[in-house]
C-alpha angles and dihedrals in degrees: 000000000000125000124205114211119195112219120197114247116235110235117216123187117209114207108203119199098346091164093053093044093050093045094047093047092048089044091054092050092046090047091055092046094049091046092051091048091048093048092045095048091044090052088050090057105268109138122210092197119124128216091283092054096250111137131207105246117230093240089060090066090061094044096048093043091053092047089050090053091052090050087053089054090051091050091049092049091051092048095043095072098039110039126079089217104030097176095052093042093049093046093051094045094045095048090047090054092045091053092046090050088062088074093065096072090058090058102052099071103248128140123278090253090053091049090052092051092046092050090050089048091055092049095044092051090048091049090056101040105037098058092045093054094039091054089066093056125085118250 
């Protein structure tokens, strides 16, 4: 006599590239938000033209925001394997870079209103992207 015993199968879920997925998703959201803010403020009369008359196109806000998010993912990946507290280390490093990036708008020769909008854009994008990436790092 043979007896068949059913054994429950262990289910394992493989999460592939969670850091990249979170960073890309947050980058996409931040890209939309910064583009909407740029388009809205431009429609309200804020010019993103520098002293030479060249203006920052609205689509550039989305592109650069998304690239910044991917750079954040690269930073997090580099920190993840080296830091004893990756989440804290990444958060501090990323916010430091975000704050330092707020200096750039003052150097490109745009109006004070444009500088203010660009600084807000940097901080809004950082507020969306940094927590999303940090949440994927261990404490």
